[in-house]
C-alpha atoms as one frame of an Amber mdcrd trajectory, in Angstrom:
protein
 144.551  29.334 122.138 143.615  26.971 120.085 144.530  28.287 116.590 148.069
  29.036 118.639 148.374  25.411 119.928 148.507  24.171 116.180 150.114  26.343
 114.712 153.074  25.300 116.786 152.283  21.810 116.482 152.425  21.967 112.537
 155.564  23.929 112.997 157.379  21.640 115.033 155.911  18.443 112.753 157.717
  20.254 109.881 160.459  21.800 111.072 162.115  19.042 112.549 161.251  16.667
 109.087 163.654  19.336 107.182 166.104  19.995 109.245 169.294  17.637 108.440
 171.787  18.406 110.692 172.242  19.602 114.681 172.681  23.379 113.415 169.284
  22.858 111.435 167.896  21.932 114.140 168.981  24.701 116.273 167.566  26.825
 114.133 164.263  24.892 114.088 163.872  25.281 118.350 165.268  28.795 118.090
 162.254  29.629 115.441 160.107  27.952 118.030 161.614  29.795 120.861 160.617
  33.105 119.391 156.924  31.791 118.326 155.968  30.997 121.826 157.567  34.766
 123.598 156.024  36.435 120.104 152.472  34.203 121.152 152.932  34.945 124.783
 153.490  38.302 124.291 150.627  38.749 122.038 148.809  37.079 124.762 149.722
  39.512 127.868 146.610  40.481 129.609 148.088  43.547 131.594
């Protein structure tokens, strides 16, 4: 779980630093949401 949190934190930092437009920011946020969904699916306990 800690590794996932570190990965997501780094993703947000680099993703926000890389986007120059609102469209780029939207794509970064969407990618971050996908990463969170994937992590949630992988860590289901049922």
